[in-house]
C-alpha positions, 0 to 999 in steps of 0.5 A: 828195744829201748834206748835212752839219751841221758844228758846232765848239765854240770858245772865245769869243775864237776865235769873235770872231776867226772872226767877223772873219776867217771864212777861218780856218774853212778850216783847220778844215773843209778841208785847208789849205795854210797854211804856219803854221796858226793855233795856236788852230784847230790846237788844236781836238780834232776828235773832241771839239769838232767834229760832222759828221753828216747834216743831212737826217735831222733837218731832214726831221723838223723841216720836217714840223712846224716850229712844234713844233721851234723849238729844233731849227731853231735848233740846225740854223740858228743864232740870227741871227749870220751868219758870212760863210763859205760852207759850201756851202749858205749862210753859217755861223752863230755861237751864243754859249755862252749861246745854246748853253745856251738851245738845249740847254734848248729841245731837252730841252723838245722831247724830243730828248735830256736830260742823262744819257740815252744818245746813240743817234741823230743828234738826241741827238748834236746836243742833247748837243753843244750841252749840252757847248758850254754847259757848257764855256762855248764858242761854236758855229760851224756850217753845212751843207756 
């Protein structure tokens, strides 16, 4: 069974638009046949602003000791704002830039990754993604597909 963590960094205004119209995510995560794709979605740099990696690799570690890794749980599942978009394994989530900063700081405290450290593992990449989103003032929209 394959499960992928899907994350995207978006500007706060676009995050609000997606929250109001979650079907916009079809243009980001799926091949869309929209005759006129949304310009803000089309402008997302898929190499820099999206993250697609194995969810189970990290979630298994977190599930072994959930009390030890509350920040990674938030990174994988969001902080409470649900997006009515079915990624495949539940609805998505929205994390504000402020929440992304809190998650990035928490991941560093849990020992997953700190700024300046090499990114060599999936948990490092997740932490670096949240740090980057926070530093860029971007929201994170995610889910498990």
